[in-house]
N, C-alpha and C positions, 0 to 999 in steps of 0.2 A: 755627804759622800754616799753614792749609791752602793748598795751591798753587792758583793761579788759572789757568783754561784759557780758550780763546777763547770757549767757550760761556757763560762767566760774565760777560762784559762786553758793553756796548752795541756792536752791530756797526758803527754809523756812526763812533763814536769810534775803534774798533779799526782800521777801514780807513784812517781819516785818519792814525793813528799809524804803521801799517805802511807806508803810502805815503810818509810823511816819512822813515821809517827807510831805505827803499829808495833814495830820492833822496839822502839824506845819505851813504849808503855809497858811492855812485858806481860800484857794481859791476854794476848792471843795464844790460844792453846794449839801448839804445833805438834802433830803426830810424831811418833818415834821413827817412822819409816821414811821420812822425807829425804834422807840422803841416799836411798837405794831404789827409788821409784822412777819409772818413766812417766811422762805426763800424757802420753797417748800411745795407741797401738802402732801408729805410723812413725813414731820417733825411733831413732836408732840408739840414742844415748840418754842418760839422765841429764837434767839441766846443769849447766856449768856454774850458775850462780847459787851460792849456798843459801841465800835468802829468798829463794824463789817462792816459797810459800807466802811470805809477806807481800811480795809483788802480785801474786795471783789473787790474794785476798783483797788488795787495794784495787786491782783491776775489776774484780767481781763487784765490789762495793760501788765503784764508779758506774758500772753497767746497770746495777740495780737503781742507782740514782736517776739515770737517764730513762730507764724503762723498767718499771716495777712489775710484779707478778711473774717473774721469771723463775723457773724451777731448774732442777738438775738436768732434765732433758734438753732444755734450751742452752744451758751452760756448756754441755758437751759438744753441741753444734758450734757454739761460738769459738771454742778452743780447739776445734778440729782442724784438719788440714789435708794436704795431698799425700796419699800413700803411693809411693813409687813401687812399681811391681817389676823392676828389671826391664826386660824387653817388652813386656805387656803394657797396655795403657794404664795410666795412673787413674785412681779413683779417690773420691772423698772418704775420709775416715774420721770418725768422731773422737773427741778427747776422752780422757779417763773419767768414768762416772764416779769412782771412789774419791778422786781428788776433788772434783766439783762438790760432792756431797760433804766432804770433810771441811772444805773451805767455808761453805755456807753454814755448817754447824759451828765452826769456830767464830764466825761473825755473829751468829745467834748468841753465843756465849758472852760476847761483848755487849749485847743488847743493841747492836747496830742494825740487825736484821730480824724480822719476825715473819711468821708464816701468814700468808695472805688467805683470807677465807674463800676467795675465788680460785685458789690454786697458786702454787709457786710461793715465792718469797718476795718481800718488799722491805724497803728501809723504814726504820722507826723514825719518829720525829727527832730523837736524840742523835741517831746516826746521820740524818740529813743535816742537822746543826753542826756536827763534827766535820762533815765533808765540806760544808760551806765555809767553816772557819779555816780549814786548811787551804781551801781555794783562795780565801782572802790573803793568807800568808804568802802563797805562791805569787799572787798578783802584786802584792806590795814588794816582794823581792825582785820581781821583774821590773817594776817601776823604778826601784832604786838602781838597778843595773843599767837600765836605759838612760837614766839621768847622769850616771857616772860616765857612760860612753859618750854621751852628747857633750859633756864638759871637756872631754879630751880634744 
């Protein structure tokens, strides 16, 4: 059986599975201020999901898998969005630099991410192995679900 990588599975299902894995492991260091922070300057409210830090960490790990050498500056552009200015035209606004930095530091604490000598951060071999293993679990769950649906 050929091995399954992160590129082979649905990104939404993968991020949910990795987020659940990070929460279940209990090793990810979550800052105390996660329940009172906005994720960007252009956001009006804090996130509705209580586990948003795990989801952001999973999404960041997936992005580092696909494209290594990404730093905090790139992450704030990825998680930026449209700032609405009332009757004035909308403009792009970057995401929170502190949130991006703390997520990368938390992933470094798990030994999933390391600093790249060329700048930015990249996945460690252990982190890549973990992500591929979770992608395999997602793919096998999808395969079982498809076989059950075809049997009906």
